[in-house]
C-alpha positions as CSV (number, residue, x, y, z in Angstrom):
1,X,94.0,139.7,-26.2
2,X,94.3,136.6,-28.4
3,X,96.0,133.3,-27.8
4,X,99.2,132.7,-29.7
5,X,99.1,130.1,-32.5
6,X,100.8,126.8,-32.0
7,X,101.7,124.0,-34.4
8,X,99.8,121.9,-35.2
9,X,97.2,124.6,-35.0
10,X,93.8,124.1,-33.3
11,X,92.7,122.4,-30.1
12,X,92.2,119.1,-31.8
13,X,95.9,118.2,-31.0
14,X,95.5,119.1,-27.3
15,X,92.3,116.9,-27.2
16,X,94.2,114.1,-28.9
17,X,97.1,114.3,-26.4
18,X,94.6,114.3,-23.4
19,X,92.6,111.4,-24.9
20,X,95.9,109.5,-25.4
21,X,96.9,110.0,-21.8
22,X,93.5,109.0,-20.5
23,X,93.3,106.0,-22.9
24,X,96.8,104.8,-21.9
25,X,95.9,105.1,-18.2
26,X,92.7,103.2,-18.7
27,X,94.5,100.5,-20.6
28,X,97.1,100.0,-17.9
29,X,94.4,100.0,-15.2
30,X,92.9,97.1,-17.1
31,X,96.3,95.3,-17.2
32,X,96.8,95.9,-20.9
33,X,100.2,96.6,-22.5
34,X,102.0,94.9,-19.6
35,X,103.6,92.5,-22.1
36,X,105.2,95.4,-24.0
37,X,106.4,97.0,-20.9
38,X,108.0,93.8,-19.6
39,X,109.6,93.0,-22.9
40,X,111.3,96.4,-23.2
41,X,112.4,96.4,-19.6
42,X,113.8,92.8,-19.9
43,X,115.6,93.8,-23.1
44,X,117.1,96.9,-21.5
45,X,118.3,94.9,-18.5
46,X,120.0,92.3,-20.7
47,X,121.7,95.0,-22.8
48,X,123.0,97.3,-20.1
49,X,126.8,97.0,-19.7
50,X,128.5,99.2,-17.1
51,X,129.8,101.8,-19.5
52,X,126.4,102.2,-21.2
53,X,124.7,102.4,-17.8
54,X,126.8,105.4,-16.6
55,X,126.5,107.2,-19.9
56,X,122.7,106.9,-19.7
57,X,122.7,108.1,-16.1
58,X,124.7,111.2,-17.0
59,X,122.4,112.0,-20.0
60,X,119.3,111.4,-17.9
61,X,120.3,114.4,-15.7
62,X,119.0,116.5,-18.6
63,X,115.5,115.8,-17.2
64,X,116.1,116.8,-13.6
65,X,113.2,119.1,-12.7
66,X,114.8,121.3,-10.0
67,X,117.9,122.3,-12.0
68,X,115.8,123.0,-15.1
69,X,113.4,125.1,-13.0
70,X,116.3,127.1,-11.6
71,X,117.9,127.6,-15.0
72,X,114.7,128.8,-16.6
73,X,113.9,131.1,-13.7
74,X,117.5,132.4,-13.7
75,X,117.1,133.2,-17.5
76,X,113.8,134.9,-16.8
77,X,115.2,137.0,-14.0
78,X,118.3,138.0,-16.0
79,X,116.1,139.0,-19.0
80,X,113.7,140.9,-16.7
81,X,116.6,143.0,-15.3
82,X,118.0,143.7,-18.7
83,X,114.7,144.8,-20.3
84,X,113.1,146.2,-17.1
85,X,110.0,144.1,-17.3
86,X,108.5,141.4,-15.1
87,X,107.1,139.5,-18.1
88,X,110.1,137.2,-18.6
89,X,109.6,135.7,-15.1
90,X,106.0,134.8,-15.9
91,X,106.6,131.7,-18.1
92,X,108.8,129.9,-15.5
93,X,106.3,130.6,-12.8
94,X,103.4,129.3,-14.7
95,X,105.4,126.2,-15.9
96,X,106.2,125.5,-12.2
97,X,102.5,125.7,-11.3
98,X,101.6,123.4,-14.2
99,X,104.1,120.8,-13.4
100,X,103.5,121.0,-9.6
101,X,99.8,120.4,-9.9
102,X,99.9,117.7,-12.6
103,X,102.9,115.4,-12.5
104,X,103.1,114.9,-8.8
105,X,99.4,114.3,-8.1
106,X,99.2,111.9,-11.1
107,X,102.1,109.9,-9.7
108,X,100.5,109.6,-6.3
109,X,97.1,108.8,-7.7
110,X,98.3,106.1,-10.1
111,X,100.7,104.5,-7.6
112,X,102.8,102.4,-9.9
113,X,106.2,100.9,-9.0
114,X,109.1,101.2,-11.3
115,X,110.7,98.2,-13.1
116,X,113.6,98.4,-10.6
117,X,111.2,97.8,-7.7
118,X,111.8,94.0,-8.1
119,X,115.6,94.2,-7.6
120,X,115.7,96.8,-4.9
121,X,113.3,98.0,-2.2
122,X,110.5,97.1,-1.8
123,X,111.7,93.9,-3.7
124,X,108.4,93.1,-5.3
125,X,107.8,90.0,-7.4
126,X,108.4,91.0,-11.1
127,X,104.8,90.6,-12.0
128,X,103.7,92.8,-9.1
129,X,105.7,95.8,-10.4
130,X,103.5,96.4,-13.4
131,X,100.0,97.3,-12.1
132,X,98.7,100.7,-11.2
133,X,96.9,101.8,-8.0
134,X,99.2,100.0,-5.5
135,X,98.2,102.3,-2.7
136,X,99.2,99.7,-0.1
137,X,102.9,100.5,-0.9
138,X,104.7,103.5,0.6
139,X,104.4,106.5,-1.7
140,X,108.2,106.6,-2.4
141,X,108.0,103.1,-4.0
142,X,105.0,103.8,-6.3
143,X,105.6,107.0,-8.2
144,X,106.6,105.7,-11.7
145,X,103.6,106.8,-13.8
146,X,103.9,109.2,-15.6
147,X,107.6,109.8,-16.0
148,X,108.3,113.2,-14.4
149,X,111.7,113.4,-16.1
150,X,110.1,113.2,-19.6
151,X,107.3,115.6,-18.8
152,X,109.7,118.1,-17.1
153,X,112.1,117.9,-20.0
154,X,109.4,118.9,-22.5
155,X,108.0,121.7,-20.4
156,X,111.2,123.2,-19.2
157,X,113.2,123.1,-22.4
158,X,110.2,124.6,-24.1
159,X,110.4,127.5,-21.6
160,X,114.2,127.8,-22.0
161,X,113.7,128.0,-25.8
162,X,111.1,130.7,-25.3
163,X,113.4,132.8,-23.2
164,X,116.6,132.1,-25.2
165,X,115.8,134.3,-28.2
166,X,114.9,137.5,-26.4
167,X,117.6,137.0,-23.8
168,X,120.4,136.8,-26.4
169,X,118.7,139.6,-28.3
170,X,119.2,141.8,-25.3
171,X,122.9,141.2,-25.7
172,X,122.7,142.0,-29.4
173,X,122.9,138.3,-30.5
174,X,120.6,136.3,-32.7
175,X,119.6,132.6,-32.3
176,X,119.2,130.4,-35.3
177,X,115.7,128.8,-35.4
178,X,117.4,125.5,-35.8
179,X,119.2,125.9,-32.5
180,X,115.8,126.6,-30.8
181,X,114.4,123.5,-32.3
182,X,117.4,121.4,-31.0
183,X,116.9,122.8,-27.5
184,X,113.2,121.9,-27.5
185,X,113.5,118.4,-29.1
186,X,116.8,116.7,-28.4
187,X,116.9,116.8,-24.5
188,X,113.4,115.3,-24.1
189,X,114.1,112.6,-26.6
190,X,117.4,111.7,-24.8
191,X,115.6,111.7,-21.4
192,X,112.8,109.4,-22.7
193,X,115.3,106.9,-24.1
194,X,117.6,106.9,-21.0
195,X,114.9,106.7,-18.4
196,X,113.4,103.7,-20.1
197,X,116.8,102.1,-20.8
198,X,117.9,102.4,-17.2
199,X,114.8,100.6,-15.9
200,X,113.7,103.7,-13.9
201,X,110.4,103.8,-15.7
202,X,108.3,101.5,-17.8
203,X,108.0,102.4,-21.5
204,X,104.3,103.4,-20.9
205,X,105.4,105.7,-18.1
206,X,107.7,107.5,-20.5
207,X,105.0,107.7,-23.2
208,X,102.5,109.1,-20.6
209,X,105.1,111.7,-19.6
210,X,105.5,112.6,-23.3
211,X,101.8,113.1,-23.8
212,X,101.4,115.1,-20.6
213,X,104.5,117.2,-21.3
214,X,103.4,118.0,-24.9
215,X,100.0,119.1,-23.6
216,X,101.4,121.4,-21.0
217,X,103.9,122.8,-23.5
218,X,101.2,123.7,-25.9
219,X,99.2,125.4,-23.2
220,X,102.3,127.5,-22.2
221,X,103.1,128.5,-25.7
222,X,99.6,129.6,-26.4
223,X,99.9,132.4,-23.8
224,X,100.5,135.9,-25.3
225,X,103.0,136.9,-22.6
226,X,103.5,140.4,-23.9
227,X,99.8,141.1,-24.1
228,X,98.8,139.9,-20.6
229,X,97.2,142.8,-18.7
230,X,99.5,143.8,-15.8
231,X,99.1,146.6,-13.2
232,X,101.4,149.2,-14.8
233,X,101.2,151.7,-12.0
234,X,101.9,149.1,-9.4
235,X,104.9,147.7,-11.4
236,X,106.3,151.2,-12.0
237,X,106.6,150.7,-15.8
238,X,108.1,147.1,-15.5
239,X,105.2,145.7,-17.6
240,X,106.7,146.5,-21.1
241,X,106.7,143.8,-23.8
242,X,109.9,141.6,-23.5
243,X,109.3,138.2,-25.1
244,X,108.2,139.0,-28.6
245,X,104.9,137.1,-28.1
246,X,102.4,139.8,-28.9
247,X,99.5,138.6,-31.1
248,X,99.1,140.3,-34.5
């Protein structure tokens, strides 16, 4: 069993993403980049009329983790039933495990408030909303880094794109590659912009979510789902290839 190729090829990109996430975290822990975060947050607050605010709120729902999880799982289950194979359910399950054990723990460990923490509970002084590791605050007030919306959007739309082609193929339909690219790229970009514009995350929170999400997405797309060894006898034949991800 060989891992599937991803683009850019090689592990150097994964290492670069991880190094970027670690480097960004270290820089913030040393109180670097606060000026950039504050400038972007102040600009957004000064250019946020009511209509733009509500448009951004609506589009930000594209990054809600729970609905995306259910959509991806529903697509996996539907495809599993149509092709009589459990393999389509595996990508959503692994994506859920990846996000559960990375995004949440990182948020709790870094303990960073959001920009809005100065205008609503816990009403911190503006300068006190920027640092990481504020473990004296209740957890619900210090979960801004990294942005879960951005990371979730990258991971889950990647899984949805993975399932989309074989699912529609099971109905005799084809999916243009350009549409798959749009599904993977546009929602995460919209979520990154809106979550920063709304003041729900610092810019560096969104960048950290981007780096983490891309890293997890690359790991998920490396898995040769159709080649994974499964207990055929136990599954009663429901182990047949279903996702068109066999390695050559």
